[in-house]
LUMBAVO-394622 format. One record per residue (C-alpha): x, y, z. Coordinates in pm, 1 decimal, decimal comma. Layout:
// residues N
+----------+----------+----------+
:        x :        y :        z :
+----------+----------+----------+
:        X :        Y :        Z :
...
+----------+----------+----------+
This chain:
// residues 228
+----------+----------+----------+
:        x :        y :        z :
+----------+----------+----------+
: -11051,8 :  -5474,3 :    609,2 :
: -10824,6 :  -5696,3 :    819,2 :
: -10443,9 :  -5650,8 :    767,0 :
: -10484,0 :  -5322,5 :    585,8 :
: -10315,2 :  -5010,2 :    709,5 :
: -10555,5 :  -4772,0 :    865,7 :
: -10551,3 :  -4441,1 :    682,4 :
: -10558,9 :  -4114,1 :    866,4 :
: -10804,9 :  -3887,6 :    690,9 :
: -10608,9 :  -3580,2 :    807,8 :
: -10279,3 :  -3713,5 :    672,9 :
: -10324,9 :  -3830,7 :    322,0 :
: -10095,4 :  -4098,6 :    197,0 :
:  -9798,0 :  -3972,4 :     -5,5 :
:  -9798,8 :  -4084,9 :   -362,8 :
:  -9536,5 :  -4332,5 :   -464,4 :
:  -9341,0 :  -4215,0 :   -766,9 :
:  -9086,2 :  -4450,0 :   -922,7 :
:  -8725,9 :  -4318,6 :   -881,0 :
:  -8818,6 :  -4064,1 :   -616,1 :
:  -8753,7 :  -4160,0 :   -249,6 :
:  -9048,8 :  -4112,0 :    -20,3 :
:  -9037,5 :  -3819,7 :    222,4 :
:  -8983,8 :  -3906,4 :    588,1 :
:  -9158,6 :  -3712,7 :    859,9 :
:  -8940,4 :  -3606,6 :   1150,6 :
:  -9070,4 :  -3651,7 :   1499,1 :
:  -8935,6 :  -3329,1 :   1648,0 :
:  -9051,4 :  -3074,9 :   1391,0 :
:  -9323,1 :  -3251,1 :   1201,7 :
:  -9150,0 :  -3142,9 :    878,5 :
:  -9084,6 :  -3389,2 :    602,6 :
:  -8746,3 :  -3433,9 :    429,9 :
:  -8609,3 :  -3694,6 :    201,9 :
:  -8341,3 :  -3932,2 :    330,3 :
:  -7992,9 :  -3825,2 :    226,1 :
:  -8090,9 :  -3455,7 :    199,7 :
:  -7784,3 :  -3224,0 :    255,9 :
:  -7946,2 :  -3065,9 :    558,0 :
:  -7924,3 :  -3391,8 :    744,1 :
:  -7540,5 :  -3367,4 :    745,7 :
:  -7512,7 :  -2989,9 :    810,1 :
:  -7433,0 :  -3012,0 :   1182,0 :
:  -7188,9 :  -3299,7 :   1133,5 :
:  -6987,5 :  -3105,6 :    873,5 :
:  -6951,1 :  -2791,6 :   1087,3 :
:  -6866,2 :  -3000,2 :   1391,2 :
:  -6580,8 :  -3160,0 :   1194,5 :
:  -6453,9 :  -2820,4 :   1078,5 :
:  -6457,3 :  -2689,8 :   1435,7 :
:  -6256,7 :  -2988,4 :   1556,2 :
:  -5995,6 :  -2934,8 :   1282,0 :
:  -5962,0 :  -2563,4 :   1367,5 :
:  -5917,4 :  -2635,5 :   1738,5 :
:  -5652,5 :  -2898,3 :   1669,7 :
:  -5467,1 :  -2654,8 :   1438,4 :
:  -5470,9 :  -2377,8 :   1702,9 :
:  -5338,0 :  -2613,9 :   1969,7 :
:  -5061,2 :  -2734,9 :   1735,1 :
:  -4952,0 :  -2378,9 :   1647,4 :
:  -4947,4 :  -2275,2 :   2013,7 :
:  -4736,6 :  -2578,9 :   2102,9 :
:  -4490,4 :  -2505,2 :   1817,9 :
:  -4449,6 :  -2138,6 :   1920,1 :
:  -4391,2 :  -2232,0 :   2283,5 :
:  -4139,6 :  -2501,7 :   2190,6 :
:  -3945,7 :  -2266,8 :   1957,5 :
:  -3925,5 :  -1992,4 :   2222,3 :
:  -3801,3 :  -2239,1 :   2482,3 :
:  -3535,6 :  -2373,6 :   2242,0 :
:  -3406,1 :  -2024,8 :   2162,5 :
:  -3379,4 :  -1937,4 :   2530,2 :
:  -3162,7 :  -2244,7 :   2594,6 :
:  -2928,6 :  -2197,5 :   2295,5 :
:  -2588,4 :  -2037,3 :   2373,4 :
:  -2564,3 :  -1672,7 :   2280,8 :
:  -2333,4 :  -1566,7 :   2000,0 :
:  -2054,0 :  -1317,0 :   2051,5 :
:  -2269,3 :  -1051,0 :   1887,3 :
:  -2557,8 :  -1115,5 :   2128,2 :
:  -2345,0 :  -1105,1 :   2441,8 :
:  -2146,4 :   -801,4 :   2333,5 :
:  -2179,7 :   -496,4 :   2554,0 :
:  -2470,3 :   -269,4 :   2455,6 :
:  -2356,1 :     34,1 :   2258,1 :
:  -2490,0 :    272,1 :   2523,0 :
:  -2247,2 :    144,1 :   2788,1 :
:  -1940,2 :    167,3 :   2566,8 :
:  -1728,7 :    473,9 :   2615,6 :
:  -1699,0 :    689,4 :   2307,7 :
:  -1345,2 :    747,3 :   2186,6 :
:  -1214,9 :   1092,7 :   2271,2 :
:  -1212,2 :   1313,2 :   1965,6 :
:   -866,1 :   1445,4 :   1889,9 :
:   -788,0 :   1773,9 :   1714,8 :
:   -649,8 :   1738,8 :   1364,1 :
:   -355,7 :   1918,1 :   1204,3 :
:   -233,7 :   2088,2 :    998,8 :
:   -405,1 :   2361,0 :   1195,4 :
:   -489,2 :   2437,3 :   1555,5 :
:   -437,4 :   2140,2 :   1784,9 :
:   -428,0 :   2300,5 :   2133,1 :
:   -460,3 :   2617,2 :   2339,7 :
:   -163,3 :   2761,7 :   2525,6 :
:   -329,7 :   2694,0 :   2860,9 :
:   -334,8 :   2320,6 :   2783,1 :
:     43,2 :   2311,6 :   2748,8 :
:    142,1 :   2574,4 :   3004,4 :
:    352,3 :   2347,9 :   3228,1 :
:    695,3 :   2210,6 :   3136,1 :
:    667,6 :   1854,6 :   3002,0 :
:    289,2 :   1883,9 :   2970,7 :
:    165,9 :   1706,3 :   2658,6 :
:   -140,7 :   1664,7 :   2440,3 :
:   -231,1 :   1410,8 :   2173,9 :
:   -357,6 :   1509,7 :   1830,5 :
:   -384,2 :   1373,7 :   1478,0 :
:   -178,1 :   1492,6 :   1186,1 :
:   -326,1 :   1439,2 :    839,8 :
:    -89,5 :   1412,8 :    547,3 :
:   -204,3 :   1677,7 :    294,2 :
:    -99,7 :   1454,1 :      4,9 :
:   -237,3 :   1114,4 :    108,6 :
:   -491,9 :   1214,3 :    380,4 :
:   -328,4 :    949,9 :    599,3 :
:   -377,9 :   1037,1 :    967,8 :
:   -103,9 :    976,7 :   1222,5 :
:   -150,5 :   1002,5 :   1597,6 :
:     95,6 :   1253,4 :   1735,4 :
:    202,8 :   1429,1 :   2055,9 :
:    274,8 :   1792,8 :   2138,0 :
:    513,7 :   1853,4 :   2431,3 :
:    609,2 :   2171,7 :   2618,4 :
:    986,8 :   2166,5 :   2656,5 :
:   1207,5 :   2329,0 :   2922,0 :
:   1257,0 :   2695,3 :   2834,4 :
:    905,1 :   2725,6 :   2688,3 :
:    958,8 :   2573,6 :   2347,2 :
:    721,3 :   2323,5 :   2183,5 :
:    793,4 :   2006,3 :   1994,7 :
:    568,6 :   1760,2 :   1816,8 :
:    639,1 :   1397,2 :   1732,7 :
:    460,7 :   1122,4 :   1546,3 :
:    372,7 :    835,5 :   1777,6 :
:    412,5 :    586,4 :   1494,6 :
:    732,9 :    385,5 :   1498,2 :
:    950,9 :    510,2 :   1213,0 :
:   1021,5 :    163,2 :   1072,7 :
:    761,9 :    -53,1 :   1244,5 :
:    401,4 :    -75,3 :   1359,5 :
:    446,1 :    -17,3 :   1731,5 :
:    303,5 :    296,7 :   1892,9 :
:    543,1 :    510,5 :   2095,4 :
:    453,8 :    602,7 :   2452,8 :
:    518,0 :    915,6 :   2658,0 :
:    625,8 :    806,5 :   3007,6 :
:    580,5 :   1069,6 :   3279,0 :
:    603,3 :    834,4 :   3577,7 :
:    975,9 :    803,8 :   3645,4 :
:    924,5 :    507,0 :   3876,5 :
:    752,9 :    318,8 :   3593,1 :
:   1047,9 :    407,3 :   3372,9 :
:   1289,6 :    255,3 :   3624,8 :
:   1085,5 :    -59,0 :   3696,0 :
:    980,8 :   -145,0 :   3339,7 :
:   1272,5 :    -12,3 :   3135,9 :
:   1553,1 :    -16,6 :   3393,1 :
:   1631,7 :    343,2 :   3305,5 :
:   1672,2 :    644,1 :   3534,9 :
:   1571,7 :    987,9 :   3409,2 :
:   1497,1 :   1326,2 :   3562,9 :
:   1210,4 :   1412,4 :   3330,6 :
:    955,6 :   1236,3 :   3107,2 :
:   1081,0 :   1052,1 :   2800,6 :
:    939,0 :    876,0 :   2495,6 :
:    974,0 :    497,9 :   2469,7 :
:    911,7 :    227,9 :   2215,8 :
:    752,1 :    -60,4 :   2414,6 :
:    828,1 :   -307,1 :   2135,0 :
:   1201,5 :   -243,1 :   2103,5 :
:   1264,5 :    -91,2 :   2450,2 :
:   1422,0 :    213,6 :   2283,3 :
:   1417,4 :    535,0 :   2490,1 :
:   1418,3 :    886,1 :   2340,1 :
:   1502,3 :   1210,9 :   2522,8 :
:   1324,9 :   1513,7 :   2370,8 :
:   1553,0 :   1750,3 :   2560,9 :
:   1843,9 :   1633,8 :   2345,4 :
:   1909,8 :   1629,6 :   1973,1 :
:   1989,2 :   1311,8 :   1786,9 :
:   2089,7 :   1239,6 :   1430,7 :
:   1804,7 :   1205,9 :   1183,9 :
:   1801,8 :   1140,0 :    809,1 :
:   1813,3 :   1514,6 :    735,1 :
:   2034,2 :   1631,2 :   1019,7 :
:   1986,2 :   1680,6 :   1392,4 :
:   1640,2 :   1633,2 :   1537,0 :
:   1496,0 :   1621,4 :   1888,2 :
:   1470,7 :   1284,8 :   2056,2 :
:   1820,1 :   1147,2 :   2102,2 :
:   1833,4 :    772,4 :   2161,4 :
:   1942,7 :    730,6 :   2526,3 :
:   1844,1 :    368,6 :   2582,1 :
:   1791,1 :     54,7 :   2377,1 :
:   1832,7 :     51,2 :   2000,9 :
:   1651,9 :    244,8 :   1728,1 :
:   1729,0 :    355,3 :   1373,9 :
:   1652,4 :    721,6 :   1441,7 :
:   1467,2 :    965,2 :   1675,5 :
:   1085,8 :    992,3 :   1647,1 :
:    951,5 :   1167,2 :   1335,4 :
:    922,6 :   1538,4 :   1416,4 :
:    624,6 :   1769,8 :   1363,6 :
:    674,2 :   2144,9 :   1357,3 :
:    456,7 :   2339,1 :   1603,1 :
:    409,1 :   2715,3 :   1626,0 :
:    230,7 :   2943,8 :   1871,9 :
:      8,1 :   3226,4 :   1757,2 :
:   -130,3 :   3404,9 :   2058,9 :
:   -309,2 :   3141,3 :   2264,9 :
:   -334,2 :   2904,4 :   1969,0 :
:    -92,2 :   2617,7 :   1905,1 :
:    -78,0 :   2496,6 :   1547,6 :
:     76,2 :   2191,4 :   1386,3 :
:    239,7 :   2307,4 :   1064,0 :
:    415,7 :   2020,8 :    891,5 :
:    565,4 :   1678,8 :    949,2 :
:    915,2 :   1593,9 :    829,7 :
+----------+----------+----------+
């Protein structure tokens, strides 16, 4: 019949059911699927997800690179540029009195000296001190803390330095106060608060000689006993 669609006997016509879309045959697989079926959008969805992931990875990489570059150009803080601990010289450990602070061989020569710490038995306050071998073989100890100030006393053994910096001529080492320019001679006795004490004031001005520390020798051991 003219105008009618020719029917293929091997492909029967699909029935038309109201409300149900007809199935469409695909050309590449020969399978039939309804329009709008989720499988038709499967590849598009995963392609979109892949694009989002790639964009996120690129953004993160750019942010990390930018942050690292910014940190490298920022000025270092004082803590960052400080010398590494391994290159810093460790402070020399000093012996602590009361008790043994030196061996006799360390103070064998006249005017030889050695630093030590003296700990107050009552307050545990530690004071840096100096033991000196005097002419005639005796020993004397002094606190290196200024009696009425915060300056640290110095033991000057270079007589030329003594002349150039303190304008004072001496024949042996002396103790000086660099803050007040006071000069103390341990070979002489000066007046202290409890009587005579080594360290007469021979230059500059000071209230008293350095605070004395009693030292004793027991065999080859030198001990700091007490501080005035």
